N, CA, C and O atoms as a printed pandas DataFrame, in Angstrom:
     atom_number atom_name residue_name chain_id  residue_number  x_coord  y_coord  z_coord
0              1         N          UNK        A               1   59.053   69.086  -64.548
1              2        CA          UNK        A               1   59.734   69.741  -63.470
2              3         C          UNK        A               1   59.405   69.027  -62.167
3              4         O          UNK        A               1   58.234   68.891  -61.813
4              5         N          UNK        A               2   60.412   68.579  -61.461
5              6        CA          UNK        A               2   60.230   67.924  -60.179
6              7         C          UNK        A               2   60.224   68.977  -59.079
7              8         O          UNK        A               2   60.997   69.934  -59.118
8              9         N          UNK        A               3   59.353   68.794  -58.108
9             10        CA          UNK        A               3   59.255   69.745  -57.007
10            11         C          UNK        A               3   59.555   68.999  -55.710
11            12         O          UNK        A               3   58.875   68.029  -55.376
12            13         N          UNK        A               4   60.567   69.450  -54.985
13            14        CA          UNK        A               4   60.926   68.874  -53.695
14            15         C          UNK        A               4   60.742   69.943  -52.617
15            16         O          UNK        A               4   61.673   70.700  -52.345
16            17         N          UNK        A               5   59.567   70.018  -52.002
17            18        CA          UNK        A               5   59.388   71.016  -50.941
18            19         C          UNK        A               5   60.018   70.571  -49.631
19            20         O          UNK        A               5   60.394   69.409  -49.476
20            21         N          UNK        A               6   60.129   71.474  -48.721
21            22        CA          UNK        A               6   60.616   71.213  -47.360
22            23         C          UNK        A               6   62.039   70.651  -47.337
23            24         O          UNK        A               6   62.318   69.709  -46.596
24            25         N          UNK        A               7   62.917   71.205  -48.120
25            26        CA          UNK        A               7   64.349   70.869  -48.094
26            27         C          UNK        A               7   64.594   69.370  -48.245
27            28         O          UNK        A               7   65.321   68.771  -47.452
28            29         N          UNK        A               8   63.993   68.773  -49.253
29            30        CA          UNK        A               8   64.161   67.361  -49.617
30            31         C          UNK        A               8   63.611   66.390  -48.579
31            32         O          UNK        A               8   64.011   65.226  -48.563
32            33         N          UNK        A               9   62.708   66.834  -47.716
33            34        CA          UNK        A               9   62.132   65.945  -46.712
34            35         C          UNK        A               9   60.792   65.378  -47.149
35            36         O          UNK        A               9   60.359   64.359  -46.609
36            37         N          UNK        A              10   60.131   65.993  -48.095
37            38        CA          UNK        A              10   58.845   65.510  -48.577
38            39         C          UNK        A              10   59.041   64.598  -49.786
39            40         O          UNK        A              10   60.128   64.517  -50.358
40            41         N          UNK        A              11   57.968   63.920  -50.155
41            42        CA          UNK        A              11   58.026   63.049  -51.323
42            43         C          UNK        A              11   58.008   63.886  -52.592
43            44         O          UNK        A              11   57.425   64.970  -52.627
44            45         N          UNK        A              12   58.645   63.379  -53.623
45            46        CA          UNK        A              12   58.724   64.094  -54.902
46            47         C          UNK        A              12   57.369   64.080  -55.598
47            48         O          UNK        A              12   56.685   63.057  -55.621
48            49         N          UNK        A              13   56.987   65.217  -56.161
49            50        CA          UNK        A              13   55.725   65.322  -56.883
50            51         C          UNK        A              13   55.986   65.828  -58.298
51            52         O          UNK        A              13   56.955   66.543  -58.554
52            53         N          UNK        A              14   55.113   65.447  -59.190
53            54        CA          UNK        A              14   55.158   65.914  -60.567
54            55         C          UNK        A              14   53.746   66.368  -60.907
55            56         O          UNK        A              14   52.822   65.556  -60.936
56            57         N          UNK        A              15   53.577   67.647  -61.161
57            58        CA          UNK        A              15   52.284   68.295  -61.368
58            59         C          UNK        A              15   51.408   68.092  -60.140
59            60         O          UNK        A              15   51.669   68.701  -59.103
60            61         N          UNK        A              16   50.384   67.260  -60.224
61            62        CA          UNK        A              16   49.463   67.093  -59.099
62            63         C          UNK        A              16   49.565   65.727  -58.427
63            64         O          UNK        A              16   48.794   65.430  -57.515
64            65         N          UNK        A              17   50.505   64.894  -58.866
65            66        CA          UNK        A              17   50.617   63.543  -58.340
66            67         C          UNK        A              17   52.016   63.297  -57.789
67            68         O          UNK        A              17   52.973   63.976  -58.159
68            69         N          UNK        A              18   52.116   62.303  -56.890
69            70        CA          UNK        A              18   53.428   61.839  -56.457
70            71         C          UNK        A              18   54.008   60.976  -57.576
71            72         O          UNK        A              18   53.270   60.465  -58.418
72            73         N          UNK        A              19   55.319   60.819  -57.582
73            74        CA          UNK        A              19   55.959   60.050  -58.662
74            75         C          UNK        A              19   55.527   58.586  -58.657
75            76         O          UNK        A              19   55.460   57.964  -59.717
76            77         N          UNK        A              20   55.237   58.033  -57.497
77            78        CA          UNK        A              20   54.739   56.659  -57.412
78            79         C          UNK        A              20   53.400   56.542  -58.138
79            80         O          UNK        A              20   53.169   55.577  -58.866
80            81         N          UNK        A              21   52.524   57.520  -57.940
81            82        CA          UNK        A              21   51.222   57.504  -58.600
82            83         C          UNK        A              21   51.353   57.687  -60.114
83            84         O          UNK        A              21   50.597   57.092  -60.881
84            85         N          UNK        A              22   52.308   58.507  -60.538
85            86        CA          UNK        A              22   52.554   58.680  -61.982
86            87         C          UNK        A              22   52.981   57.350  -62.597
87            88         O          UNK        A              22   52.533   57.010  -63.692
88            89         N          UNK        A              23   53.834   56.597  -61.917
89            90        CA          UNK        A              23   54.261   55.288  -62.425
90            91         C          UNK        A              23   53.111   54.303  -62.504
91            92         O          UNK        A              23   52.971   53.581  -63.491
92            93         N          UNK        A              24   52.282   54.273  -61.459
93            94        CA          UNK        A              24   51.126   53.369  -61.458
94            95         C          UNK        A              24   50.154   53.754  -62.564
95            96         O          UNK        A              24   49.633   52.889  -63.268
96            97         N          UNK        A              25   49.908   55.050  -62.717
97            98        CA          UNK        A              25   49.003   55.505  -63.774
98            99         C          UNK        A              25   49.549   55.178  -65.164
99           100         O          UNK        A              25   48.778   54.835  -66.060
100          101         N          UNK        A              26   50.867   55.279  -65.358
101          102        CA          UNK        A              26   51.467   54.946  -66.647
102          103         C          UNK        A              26   51.300   53.481  -66.994
103          104         O          UNK        A              26   50.909   53.145  -68.111
104          105         N          UNK        A              27   51.592   52.614  -66.051
105          106        CA          UNK        A              27   51.467   51.169  -66.285
106          107         C          UNK        A              27   50.008   50.777  -66.498
107          108         O          UNK        A              27   49.688   50.022  -67.416
108          109         N          UNK        A              28   49.127   51.298  -65.643
109          110        CA          UNK        A              28   47.696   50.995  -65.799
110          111         C          UNK        A              28   47.142   51.572  -67.094
111          112         O          UNK        A              28   46.263   50.979  -67.718
112          113         N          UNK        A              29   47.658   52.732  -67.498
113          114        CA          UNK        A              29   47.223   53.315  -68.765
114          115         C          UNK        A              29   47.599   52.445  -69.947
115          116         O          UNK        A              29   46.795   52.253  -70.859
116          117         N          UNK        A              30   48.823   51.912  -69.939
117          118        CA          UNK        A              30   49.236   51.010  -71.021
118          119         C          UNK        A              30   48.395   49.745  -71.061
119          120         O          UNK        A              30   47.985   49.297  -72.132
120          121         N          UNK        A              31   48.138   49.169  -69.885
121          122        CA          UNK        A              31   47.326   47.942  -69.825
122          123         C          UNK        A              31   45.898   48.227  -70.276
123          124         O          UNK        A              31   45.306   47.423  -70.996
124          125         N          UNK        A              32   45.341   49.359  -69.863
125          126        CA          UNK        A              32   43.959   49.658  -70.243
126          127         C          UNK        A              32   43.839   50.000  -71.731
127          128         O          UNK        A              32   42.833   49.662  -72.355
128          129         N          UNK        A              33   44.837   50.659  -72.304
129          130        CA          UNK        A              33   44.820   50.910  -73.749
130          131         C          UNK        A              33   44.937   49.596  -74.517
131          132         O          UNK        A              33   44.265   49.403  -75.529
132          133         N          UNK        A              34   45.788   48.697  -74.037
133          134        CA          UNK        A              34   45.913   47.378  -74.661
134          135         C          UNK        A              34   44.600   46.610  -74.574
135          136         O          UNK        A              34   44.191   45.970  -75.542
136          137         N          UNK        A              35   43.935   46.669  -73.417
137          138        CA          UNK        A              35   42.654   45.968  -73.263
138          139         C          UNK        A              35   41.578   46.588  -74.149
139          140         O          UNK        A              35   40.731   45.875  -74.687
140          141         N          UNK        A              36   41.607   47.909  -74.304
141          142        CA          UNK        A              36   40.597   48.569  -75.138
142          143         C          UNK        A              36   40.795   48.276  -76.619
143          144         O          UNK        A              36   39.824   48.093  -77.353
144          145         N          UNK        A              37   42.052   48.231  -77.062
145          146        CA          UNK        A              37   42.291   48.020  -78.487
146          147         C          UNK        A              37   42.189   46.550  -78.888
147          148         O          UNK        A              37   41.696   46.239  -79.972
148          149         N          UNK        A              38   42.643   45.655  -78.036
149          150        CA          UNK        A              38   42.669   44.242  -78.409
150          151         C          UNK        A              38   41.371   43.511  -78.088
151          152         O          UNK        A              38   40.932   42.653  -78.855
152          153         N          UNK        A              39   40.754   43.851  -76.951
153          154        CA          UNK        A              39   39.560   43.116  -76.527
154          155         C          UNK        A              39   38.296   43.963  -76.564
155          156         O          UNK        A              39   37.196   43.434  -76.404
156          157         N          UNK        A              40   38.434   45.261  -76.769
157          158        CA          UNK        A              40   37.264   46.126  -76.765
158          159         C          UNK        A              40   36.667   46.294  -75.384
159          160         O          UNK        A              40   35.482   46.599  -75.245
160          161         N          UNK        A              41   37.480   46.097  -74.371
161          162        CA          UNK        A              41   37.045   46.114  -72.975
162          163         C          UNK        A              41   37.457   47.447  -72.365
163          164         O          UNK        A              41   38.651   47.694  -72.194
164          165         N          UNK        A              42   36.498   48.317  -72.030
165          166        CA          UNK        A              42   36.788   49.673  -71.579
166          167         C          UNK        A              42   36.857   49.823  -70.062
167          168         O          UNK        A              42   37.214   50.897  -69.578
168          169         N          UNK        A              43   36.529   48.794  -69.306
169          170        CA          UNK        A              43   36.500   48.906  -67.848
170          171         C          UNK        A              43   37.858   49.290  -67.240
171          172         O          UNK        A              43   37.877   50.104  -66.316
172          173         N          UNK        A              44   38.998   48.747  -67.707
173          174        CA          UNK        A              44   40.293   49.192  -67.155
174          175         C          UNK        A              44   40.559   50.679  -67.387
175          176         O          UNK        A              44   41.211   51.317  -66.560
176          177         N          UNK        A              45   40.076   51.241  -68.483
177          178        CA          UNK        A              45   40.241   52.676  -68.726
178          179         C          UNK        A              45   39.495   53.488  -67.678
179          180         O          UNK        A              45   39.991   54.510  -67.204
180          181         N          UNK        A              46   38.310   53.030  -67.322
181          182        CA          UNK        A              46   37.518   53.724  -66.298
182          183         C          UNK        A              46   38.219   53.635  -64.950
183          184         O          UNK        A              46   38.303   54.632  -64.233
184          185         N          UNK        A              47   38.723   52.458  -64.592
185          186        CA          UNK        A              47   39.426   52.295  -63.317
186          187         C          UNK        A              47   40.686   53.162  -63.249
187          188         O          UNK        A              47   40.994   53.732  -62.203
188          189         N          UNK        A              48   41.403   53.258  -64.354
189          190        CA          UNK        A              48   42.599   54.090  -64.400
190          191         C          UNK        A              48   42.232   55.558  -64.226
191          192         O          UNK        A              48   42.921   56.285  -63.510
192          193         N          UNK        A              49   41.171   55.998  -64.861
193          194        CA          UNK        A              49   40.718   57.379  -64.711
194          195         C          UNK        A              49   40.265   57.697  -63.299
195          196         O          UNK        A              49   40.556   58.774  -62.777
196          197         N          UNK        A              50   39.553   56.764  -62.676
197          198        CA          UNK        A              50   39.107   56.966  -61.293
198          199         C          UNK        A              50   40.303   57.021  -60.354
199          200         O          UNK        A              50   40.353   57.870  -59.464
200          201         N          UNK        A              51   41.269   56.121  -60.543
201          202        CA          UNK        A              51   42.470   56.147  -59.703
202          203         C          UNK        A              51   43.239   57.454  -59.898
203          204         O          UNK        A              51   43.738   58.030  -58.931
204          205         N          UNK        A              52   43.334   57.916  -61.126
205          206        CA          UNK        A              52   44.009   59.186  -61.388
206          207         C          UNK        A              52   43.327   60.349  -60.704
207          208         O          UNK        A              52   43.996   61.236  -60.175
208          209         N          UNK        A              53   41.998   60.359  -60.707
209          210        CA          UNK        A              53   41.269   61.431  -60.036
210          211         C          UNK        A              53   41.428   61.365  -58.526
211          212         O          UNK        A              53   41.598   62.395  -57.875
212          213         N          UNK        A              54   41.372   60.150  -57.959
213          214        CA          UNK        A              54   41.450   60.007  -56.505
214          215         C          UNK        A              54   42.829   60.297  -55.943
215          216         O          UNK        A              54   42.955   60.585  -54.753
216          217         N          UNK        A              55   43.864   60.230  -56.765
217          218        CA          UNK        A              55   45.221   60.448  -56.259
218          219         C          UNK        A              55   45.751   61.849  -56.519
219          220         O          UNK        A              55   46.930   62.107  -56.273
220          221         N          UNK        A              56   44.924   62.754  -57.005
221          222        CA          UNK        A              56   45.355   64.147  -57.168
222          223         C          UNK        A              56   45.651   64.726  -55.795
223          224         O          UNK        A              56   44.828   64.626  -54.886
224          225         N          UNK        A              57   46.814   65.327  -55.643
225          226        CA          UNK        A              57   47.237   65.869  -54.352
226          227         C          UNK        A              57   46.966   67.365  -54.272
227          228         O          UNK        A              57   47.246   68.121  -55.202
228          229         N          UNK        A              58   46.413   67.766  -53.137
229          230        CA          UNK        A              58   46.210   69.170  -52.840
230          231         C          UNK        A              58   46.525   69.369  -51.368
231          232         O          UNK        A              58   45.925   68.726  -50.506
232          233         N          UNK        A              59   47.463   70.257  -51.082
233          234        CA          UNK        A              59   47.894   70.519  -49.703
234          235         C          UNK        A              59   48.384   69.239  -49.022
235          236         O          UNK        A              59   48.070   68.992  -47.857
236          237         N          UNK        A              60   49.148   68.433  -49.747
237          238        CA          UNK        A              60   49.806   67.223  -49.255
238          239         C          UNK        A              60   48.833   66.126  -48.820
239          240         O          UNK        A              60   49.189   65.292  -47.987
240          241         N          UNK        A              61   47.636   66.108  -49.355
241          242        CA          UNK        A              61   46.701   65.017  -49.107
242          243         C          UNK        A              61   45.865   64.794  -50.363
243          244         O          UNK        A              61   45.741   65.678  -51.211
244          245         N          UNK        A              62   45.298   63.604  -50.464
245          246        CA          UNK        A              62   44.475   63.278  -51.632
246          247         C          UNK        A              62   43.144   62.697  -51.161
247          248         O          UNK        A              62   42.971   62.391  -49.982
248          249         N          UNK        A              63   42.220   62.552  -52.086
249          250        CA          UNK        A              63   40.930   61.977  -51.768
250          251         C          UNK        A              63   41.102   60.518  -51.355
251          252         O          UNK        A              63   40.407   60.040  -50.458
252          253         N          UNK        A              64   42.015   59.815  -51.999
253          254        CA          UNK        A              64   42.262   58.416  -51.665
254          255         C          UNK        A              64   42.807   58.276  -50.243
255          256         O          UNK        A              64   42.439   57.336  -49.539
256          257         N          UNK        A              65   43.671   59.189  -49.810
257          258        CA          UNK        A              65   44.154   59.171  -48.431
258          259         C          UNK        A              65   43.003   59.374  -47.450
259          260         O          UNK        A              65   42.924   58.689  -46.430
260          261         N          UNK        A              66   42.112   60.316  -47.759
261          262        CA          UNK        A              66   40.974   60.566  -46.889
262          263         C          UNK        A              66   40.077   59.343  -46.793
263          264         O          UNK        A              66   39.597   59.017  -45.708
264          265         N          UNK        A              67   39.840   58.655  -47.920
265          266        CA          UNK        A              67   39.005   57.443  -47.903
266          267         C          UNK        A              67   39.681   56.350  -47.080
267          268         O          UNK        A              67   39.011   55.642  -46.327
268          269         N          UNK        A              68   40.988   56.206  -47.213
269          270        CA          UNK        A              68   41.716   55.201  -46.412
270          271         C          UNK        A              68   41.621   55.500  -44.927
271          272         O          UNK        A              68   41.373   54.599  -44.126
272          273         N          UNK        A              69   41.817   56.760  -44.550
273          274        CA          UNK        A              69   41.738   57.140  -43.135
274          275         C          UNK        A              69   40.328   56.927  -42.594
275          276         O          UNK        A              69   40.167   56.457  -41.468
276          277         N          UNK        A              70   39.313   57.263  -43.374
277          278        CA          UNK        A              70   37.933   57.091  -42.928
278          279         C          UNK        A              70   37.585   55.614  -42.765
279          280         O          UNK        A              70   36.941   55.240  -41.785
280          281         N          UNK        A              71   38.000   54.773  -43.704
281          282        CA          UNK        A              71   37.732   53.332  -43.583
282          283         C          UNK        A              71   38.457   52.737  -42.385
283          284         O          UNK        A              71   37.902   51.896  -41.678
284          285         N          UNK        A              72   39.681   53.163  -42.154
285          286        CA          UNK        A              72   40.420   52.662  -40.993
286          287         C          UNK        A              72   39.749   53.097  -39.697
287          288         O          UNK        A              72   39.686   52.328  -38.737
288          289         N          UNK        A              73   39.252   54.320  -39.667
289          290        CA          UNK        A              73   38.634   54.828  -38.443
290          291         C          UNK        A              73   37.294   54.155  -38.175
291          292         O          UNK        A              73   37.019   53.761  -37.041
292          293         N          UNK        A              74   36.456   54.017  -39.200
293          294        CA          UNK        A              74   35.107   53.512  -38.994
294          295         C          UNK        A              74   34.985   51.998  -39.059
295          296         O          UNK        A              74   34.111   51.432  -38.402
296          297         N          UNK        A              75   35.832   51.323  -39.830
297          298        CA          UNK        A              75   35.630   49.895  -40.054
298          299         C          UNK        A              75   36.768   48.997  -39.576
299          300         O          UNK        A              75   36.509   47.893  -39.097
300          301         N          UNK        A              76   38.015   49.437  -39.693
301          302        CA          UNK        A              76   39.139   48.538  -39.464
302          303         C          UNK        A              76   39.649   48.529  -38.025
303          304         O          UNK        A              76   39.996   47.471  -37.500
304          305         N          UNK        A              77   39.698   49.664  -37.401
305          306        CA          UNK        A              77   40.257   49.739  -36.051
306          307         C          UNK        A              77   39.145   49.782  -35.020
307          308         O          UNK        A              77   38.109   50.417  -35.218
308          309         N          UNK        A              78   39.383   49.101  -33.929
309          310        CA          UNK        A              78   38.392   49.065  -32.867
310          311         C          UNK        A              78   38.379   50.403  -32.124
311          312         O          UNK        A              78   39.423   50.948  -31.764
312          313         N          UNK        A              79   37.182   50.904  -31.910
313          314        CA          UNK        A              79   37.022   52.127  -31.142
314          315         C          UNK        A              79   36.706   51.736  -29.705
315          316         O          UNK        A              79   35.931   50.808  -29.471
316          317         N          UNK        A              80   37.292   52.427  -28.752
317          318        CA          UNK        A              80   37.109   52.116  -27.347
318          319         C          UNK        A              80   36.339   53.254  -26.695
319          320         O          UNK        A              80   36.784   54.402  -26.689
320          321         N          UNK        A              81   35.188   52.919  -26.152
321          322        CA          UNK        A              81   34.373   53.907  -25.449
322          323         C          UNK        A              81   34.175   53.426  -24.021
323          324         O          UNK        A              81   33.881   52.253  -23.788
324          325         N          UNK        A              82   34.332   54.315  -23.087
325          326        CA          UNK        A              82   34.139   53.979  -21.688
326          327         C          UNK        A              82   33.050   54.887  -21.138
327          328         O          UNK        A              82   33.177   56.111  -21.124
328          329         N          UNK        A              83   31.971   54.248  -20.685
329          330        CA          UNK        A              83   30.828   54.997  -20.178
330          331         C          UNK        A              83   30.829   54.920  -18.647
331          332         O          UNK        A              83   30.842   53.832  -18.071
332          333         N          UNK        A              84   30.815   56.059  -18.016
333          334        CA          UNK        A              84   30.764   56.111  -16.540
334          335         C          UNK        A              84   29.701   57.102  -16.094
335          336         O          UNK        A              84   29.455   58.124  -16.735
336          337         N          UNK        A              85   29.112   56.776  -15.028
337          338        CA          UNK        A              85   28.168   57.711  -14.421
338          339         C          UNK        A              85   28.862   58.358  -13.224
339          340         O          UNK        A              85   29.262   57.676  -12.280
340          341         N          UNK        A              86   28.994   59.659  -13.276
341          342        CA          UNK        A              86   29.669   60.348  -12.168
342          343         C          UNK        A              86   28.761   61.347  -11.548
343          344         O          UNK        A              86   29.148   62.029  -10.599
């Protein structure tokens, strides 16, 4: 069941993820299953599970969005402070 809140102005979601995240998880899941069965390499399965957990949406935000905003605020963008004595 697709859910379109806000009169088709928001992004489409399916269960707890956006449709873009469902597509990424599907492709990564196939690659990680292939890596696990053919090479015995389980690391892609772990990465897929972590990405799936970080992209769960609650109240139109996810943990991954919060991490991106925090990294941009603390590391990527310059903060400007002006010190004056008045």
